[in-house]
TORBAVEX-40096 format. One record per residue (C-alpha): x, y, z; residue in one letter. Coordinates in steps of 0.001 Angstrom, whole numbers, plus 500000, padded with zeros to 6 digits. Example, Ala and Ser with C-alpha at 12.3 -4.5 7.8 and 13.67 -1.06 7.14 Angstrom:
% residues 2
512300495500507800a513670498940507140s
END
This chain:
% residues 754
500409499979500014m500833503585499586t499701506784500591v500131509695498955g498106513712498878e494584513551498046p493353515008495269k491865518787494840d489297517605491878w487506515131490655a487150513463487302a488775514790484076g490864512724481439v491588510392484439p487798509705484932g487475508944481675v490240506267481205l489275504786484561h485738504221482925s486732502854479562m489905501321480034t488750498253481780p485429498345479838a487284497447476574i490036495679478013e487135493038479388q484089493269477362l485627494125474277g485414496989471970v481852496014470570a480534494973473076r481732497801475717a480203500014472842a476417498737472738k476607498631476457l478063502229477224m475873503801474777l472870502652476012n473888503054479259l470415505242480699n469832506329477615q466134506416476735k465509502942475784g468475501857476900g469018499846480243f469174501608483618d472335501982485825c472533499306488286m474831501578490962s473445504817492072c469676506224491778a470513509596490123w467907511200487809p468248511105483711d467867514872482621p465431514412479604d468042515191477448k470458512970477606r474158513420475968k476039510419474168t478087509396477550a475161509624479994e477165507916482709f479628508246485380c483298506363486025e481497504108488614n478678503503486829g480622502277483823a482771500221486463k479426498584487439a478641497338484256v481576496054483633v481738494417486674w478362492809485648e478865491947482122a481953490368482345t482931487411480361p484398485854482826v482336482949484461l482821481086487622v483275477379486236p482158474148487611r485172472988489321s484954476185491257f482677474514494232w485039471477494836a488359473593494469e486616475632497663h484680474953500205s482497477439502562v485493477623504828d488005478860502376d485635481530500990l485323482654503850a488658483696504368d488842485352500904k488472489248500557t485307490414499069e487384492157496323y488374488463495750w485312487211495749l483844489279493490g487007488879490587m485963484975490405q483377485890487775g479596485298486977r477664482521488648i475898480704485969t474217478106487794e472297477213490828p474376475558494002v473932473797497085w475588473713500173k473699470406502187p473423470201505504a476357469203507608g478325469544504312k481274472374503961d481023472573499668h478628474025497249y477056471302494573e475657472222491586p472050471351491177v469003471326488704s466836474569489298w463697472291489825e466107470616492652r466902474273494034a463189475601494201f462122471967495786r464545472200498471i463809475604499294i460314475162499087a460100471940501407d462084474269503877k459592476711503545l456835474498504119n458355472833507152g458684475867509457l456477476175512657d455494479680511413s456148481786508184p457247484351510725d460409481711511743q461528483168507440a463196486169506683s463546488287503130f465344490465502217y465946492801499101t468838495115497274s467691498062496021g469123496732492193r465700494494492115t463436496027489652s459553497467489929n458548494100488410e460729491493490347a460054493531493893a456414493292493093f456223489669492602v458672489163495547y456539491182498109q453402489049496774l455225485768496933f456364486882500532v452961487468501633r451158485108500276a453563482410501963f452030484525505778g455109486990506809t455756490617506433n459383489918506901n460750491845504548l463959494074505548p465481495814502607d468700497998502355c467014501036502837s466970499964506298n470423500700506417m470743503777504563c467712506109503974h465185505118506332e466010507953508870s464595509985505651t461325507728505241s460026507816508635l461156511741509019a459455512972505707m456548510902505918a455583512547509113e456221516027508901v455403516515504883v453432512984504463g456029511472501682i459190509967502059g460761510762499184k462641514140497326s459870516727496956t461677518158493742i462214517547490119a465914517240488418y465089520610486375d464874522025490311d468455522023489735f468930524329487435e466678526998489128e467329527118492288t469679529908494070e471347527972496702l472506524242496926i473264523063500760i474703519513500720v475312517816503630m476748514503504635g477288512860501200q480220512542498525n478712513156495010p482151512823493291g482505508775494835t479082507762495425n477019509349492609h479234511330490456p476888512350487518r475252515020490773m478151516686489713l477239517847486328t474116519148488030a475829520649490520l477711522293487493e475044523362485645d473596525230488837a476683527345489340k476688528139485681e472820529735486044n474511531830488793g473423529036492297a475555528983495381e476614525770496557i477962525032500147v479387521402501471a478725520643504849v480661517435505730n483435516444508443p485893515815505489l486674517808502394p485742515761499352e487810516551495807s484645516413493791s482996519311496086l486258521191495856k486882521253491361r484589519640489332y486758518236485486k483422517965483426n485544515648480774p482403516338478486q483457520038478375k486625521633477259v487740523067480443r487303519845482011g490309518471480124i492535521395479528v491174523744481822g490313524446485291r487226522749485833g484209524254488256t484945525317491396e481884523634493334i481271524722496946a481440528331497653d481622527697501185q482795524564503202f481514523796506422v483347521442507910q481462520083510653i481904517528513723r480389514447513423l477128514649515133g476542517982515080g474154518730511878d471299519125514248m472543521604515977a473670523876513036l470125523438511707l468665524785515091q471667527723514742a470625528380511104l466382528496512137s467291530723514973k469042533082512858r466308533236510856v463695533593513058v465822536399514873q465699538423510836a462612538102510966e461704539370514298l464440542538513181a462016543021510201a458407541420510005p457641540580507188g460555539947505352t462270536715505800v459646534118506454v457245532689504187d453776533738506461h451173533523504114a452780529374503755f453100529309506878i449385530220507707a448057527980504760e450343525118504871h452031524237508170t451243523678511958s453758524605514409g455340527301513864y454649529543516815e455915526589519109a458918526450516906f459786529884516930v459478529780520938e462020526449521313h464753528121518449v464851531217519731l466531529112523171q469212527629521278v472559528203522902d475287529216520550d477752528178522960d476400524656522773e476262525105518684v479797525444518430v480809522720520597r478650520397518996a479303521285515934t483141522550515833g482325525614513840l483085529011514490t479611531298514280l481541533202511713e481186529990509549e477607529521511024i476951533189510304d478004532865506192e475787530261505994l472638531529507219a473377534975505465e473881532741502429r470085530814503320y468825534247503722l469776535731500539r468628532883498505s464543533063497131d464679529187496058r467181526866498435t467743523114497894i468745521079500671i470325517756499431t471919515216501910w472619511028502154a473964508877504636m476239511256506353g472982512527507889i470748509747508599t473174507349510029q473211509086513666h471609508450516700t468962511518516014k468978511096512481a465383511327512255v465105514858513954d467857516018511927t466006515419508928i462986517372510626k465105520253510901e466063520606507346i462425520614506907i461933522922509195n464369525324507938l462860524728504159l459077525528505816l460439528359507488l460746530481503947r458518528173501956g461400525808500181n458614523152499223i456826523495496649g458051525933494411r460693525551491700p463858525373492752g463304524099495960a462991521801498184g464132518564499962a466649516593498490s467553512902499840p470035511176497401i469130508006497519r472273505436497282g470951502398495296h468991502494492058s465456501310492719n465929501150496338v462831503635496140q461136501884493828g461332498658495924d459748500002498425r457177501557496624t456112498206495068m455575496984499022g459510495826500165i458945497048503515w457819495346507019e455695498015508019q453509498695504461m450630500442505795p446876498959505820d445590501104502692s448383499070500276f447930495649501811l443803496168501507d444645496777497941a447089493433497846l443799491693499096a441567492961496995k443944492202493435e444766488462494635f441644487222496805h443847486090499572f444125488028503140e447497489294503823p449393489498507008p449213492470508951r451248492243511810e454429494015511187h457381492185510256g461274492513511288v463993495256509835d467707494237509123a468590494490512703l465509493346514271k465878490270511756g469672489853513185i468839489527516544k466037487710515905a467997484720514428m470369485292517298q467302483858519469r466922481423517214g463740482691515903e464384482970512366i465610479958510932k465405480629507003f466980484015505385w467081484450501963m468173487691500177g467018489155496613m470535490264495617g472759492340497749g475295491368500391n473806491860503939l476144490002505481v478956492720504932a476217495302504802a475039495060508205i476507496224511258s478405494221514051d479860491979511683s480695489473513918k477703489304515771l475668489142512592a477728486478511066e477856484189514159a473992485222513564a473635484267509879f475815480576511063r473303479417513293g470613479594510478t468629476925509563e468961477856505912m469998480957503364t469674481095500043v470570484185498002q470047485351494009v473086486674493053s475274487895489623t478713487348491547k479892485778494861l480346488130497846n480232487392501708r477095486727501988s477783483492500043h480897482677502555a478747483155505584v476061480845505460v472902478512507530g473557475009508222d472094474548504228e472868477462501768a471870478012498209l472705480389495765i470296480878492783l472035483103489705p470371485627487799t470644488118484601m471481491571485369g470435494316484130r472619494304480950t471062491090479322e468308490258477205i465432489180479261d463674486526476409v460545484970478047q457432483013476803a455747486432475673a459003487556473668g461422489869475238p460859491940478243q461730494867480002f461678496197483871v461071499673485000s462885501191487946v462102504502490336e464878506705490546d465547509354493130t463445512344492390v460312509363491571c460510509002487616s459751506091486764v461372504786483548h461851501103481567g465255499499481477s465886497382478544h468864494594478152g471214494840475557q473308492090475202v472934488048475405p472977486284479302p476716485433479666v475762481927479864a472621479678478888p470364478944481966g470400481536483931l466846482901484640l465429486526485518s464790487552489039e461136487549487866v461486484011486975a463216482717490040i460657484244492556v457474483187490563c459076479468489948e459818479538493988l456429480496494419a454895477985492485k457182475578494061a456095476603497297t452606477535497660l451111474933495494g447339476607494861d447187477404498096r446304481435496732v445074481634492849a448100483648491807v449138483182487825d452735482938488412w453225481211485060q451276484417483698g453578486937485190m456456484887484587r455746484756481080d454806488330480189d455733491498482382y453312493412481303d450519491566483715v452453492257486565i452362495774485599r449044495454485096d448223493985488485h450828497301489804i448102499628488288s445294497918490651h447365497656494066v450332500960493799v448773504737493802p450661506316490444g450434503782488530f447961503709486493e448122502733483233d451383501467484308y452243499202481400s452093501692478303r453471504594480288r456490502366481520a457105501439477617a457273504863476596s461025506285476329k460334509166478352e458780507142481347g456672509085483728f456797510722487348v454472509819490512l451999512309492081p454170514079494598n451794515923496798g454661518673498545p456043519329495093r453034519331492925d450594521089494939s451971521640498188r449540519229499916s450496517281503334f449381514165503904a450115514395507965t448028513774510147k447652517350510317t446427517581506823g449540520441506872k453790519707506964a454676520005510553m457293522555511919i458454519885514448t460053520961517979v462976518512518525n465499518255521491e469110519031520925l471242516136522074e474992516683522084h477105514064520989v480182513260523457e483384512372522726r484819510230525620p488540511781526959e491269510328524317g488720508745522240t487617509673518210l484442510098516757l484653507399513872l482481507272510433q482440504535508136t482718505596504312l483193504197500357r486784504116498457a486316505951495354h486654502687493289d483782500883495034q479920500836495225y478267499626498636n480428496449499265t481708495709496057t485064496176496037i486277497219492181y490246497918493101s492129498526496320l492577502062495499n491119505575496563d493060507648494494r490848511131495504y492311510051498840r495486509276498122g495377505389498746i496668502565496154k496500499169496895k495258499145500480g492201499674502569r493281499049506015h493930502968506819v492413504789509543v492241509054508784f492769511441511032v493264514422511806n497526515766512025p496443517689515417d494077514517516668d497856512115516529l499710515018517850t497224515235520941e497064511195520969l500882510823520661g500662509231517195l502453510035514060q501639509048510226d502457505971509097g502031504475512856d500057500841512935r497148500980515467v494459498749516628d491178500273516191v488659499151518959a485052500898519941t484413502409523242v480921500533523982w479573499612527197d479269495586526671d481134492620526975d481948492055522877v485414492985521472e484862494964518413r487954496285516778v489872496750513341l493166495035513862r496429496407512855d495592499585510533y497929501783509147r497147505743510958v496890508372507414v496978512201508626a493859513147506724y492293517202507055p489058515950508508s487119517220511279a489011517370514639r488769514886516908g486897513034514098c488180509736512089a487770507312509158a487652503948508013a486447502011504984y482742500545504600f482043497307504696p485283496544507065e485141498980509731a481437497278510060n482870495430512754v483090498636515209l479463499430514832v477617497682517974p474713495968516875l472569498148519774d473974501452518123s470927502742516588a469379505599515138a465675506675517090k462804505801515310g464239504702511921s466529501749513780n469466502602511231t472499501752512540p475185504652513548v477662504647511747s478753508042511514k479529508385514693a481304505233516493v483249506335519603p487154504389519218v490231504189520679r493348504077518755l496004501806520493t499490501511518916r500802498350517628v504508496875517622a505557496503514031v508298493556513565p511624494831512928a512263495209509160g508536495784508202v
END
């Protein structure tokens, strides 16, 4: 491993080279061109990485570096040979890195690890479905099974999956939202009536101010940088609020513009607010206090009283509360100066159209739900919801994670959805809420969940408290994974385990009715089709829809009168059912087939209507809690490297942060290193400070001096998940608190000559 200086700009020519060189080398010129020129295009296929929306006018290259890597990762011609399963035991696979597992290639046939054995062995599809069905039907209760979903699953597959699970008899439908934007969904649904973005893509072109909180667009959703650049060119200001400086929010060199190739590119952030971990809620309250104070100093000029009176509730109580916010406490909580806070407040007061956008840097805190309510409070004060260029913009981190929830992938779907499901399919779905991701792990620990199935994803690696979670998975009777490639969830398994290989979005899906397409929902509620472009990498692969329908037939028989075969044969049949069950999807088949797609109704955005318990947007009072840092410790956050998507590791490099050929690093402010008696390059153990008897530690990590906020540190996800206690979860949403973990660094001896 080598460590160099972090970059102060993102993309440019290196972004093109890192996108296209692997594509051409691994796919060949023709296959690479076919896929890249159809990626995110109208009539093409939707990127399987982030959920960033597509503009109405598409460029020829409408993809980013990590999107291209995701396509290469999925469409690789490298296949796992049949001999692999005899050569590698499950224990052997468990010793491999996530990177090594993914590099083995596409899985092409179902495999089964029988009880008491340590090797997978190939089986037929019919045998695989019968093994799973027998296990499910042998459970004492349907609630002894849990069915996880990854965001890559299409609307059609997600709908039939939740239908199968509820027809089987349980609401145990955890998904990846539980670990990312669950706090957003809960907070926004309560205060504005919808747990989704209140803006459209075009609002970025009309806004005057964008406040980017707790996210790194250059790595996690790089196409957002083009929208930010467009906003800048239209005169908008941009503020970055984050504990770490991110190269993409400093300067963006757009490789599709001349100045991005030979010039300096575009300076993105006009102000960098380097906030201490856990300080966002205090900052937001301080900003709202300054809005109220400005209104009191010049009545009728700052707060949008007409909007407040007609569309909100709770304003008076909020004003009384926010005026009591202690600026000294805010400074301690945020690590900022009052001058920095005042500068941001002035920018907000000058702007008539403001967007606040956020991601996991906001949602994965103990007080995440209340923090997001404070974002909404700040927007509501000046009427910044339901007007062009203004609104709340949570950025979903995974393609179609939002669509899966819309389709019913949630352990707490409301009665209105279940009523519609019952009417459409003539059976009574279960009403008792199921388990989310964290509750599911705890139920496994107690022996209450004996069967676990994952539709995509890699929950074993993605979940917090890795050692406890892995022990829980190994204690189950059966685990099943629907996957394209190997990951850690195939190596940490129950007594029996199966892997069901599926087709990817890049691949042409032919069923009895002919070629099929699927659809997805992006982060601004736009629904559009996704059409595979190349033949499957191997014969015999099934689509996700086909896998679910065949499993449903094998498990349920004639217990419910659902035409599973008809839905497998023709996905329009699924879309017709969706149009009867899910509001906003009327005439779904025709609208999804159009190249333009359609946008779902959104009350706050479309008509300033709010489906809350008061019938209005709710301005709320939330008590501030200071995140304490025990003496001699740091607050650690988990984050992605640049060559990474979720738990998928494309390489061992993170070129924007200067890391090459390694991931076992902890980033620490140089002043904190001095305070702790450490130096750049030291080897340390990183241990969680938590009041229980469980040892949570990363062994022998290299310290990297990095300009993070004082008192804060960072390490890569998913390796650092071992440090996040299972019981450390956001209040209300039960999302793992991965962004403010108290840790202690202890120097370890390095053998001579190393």
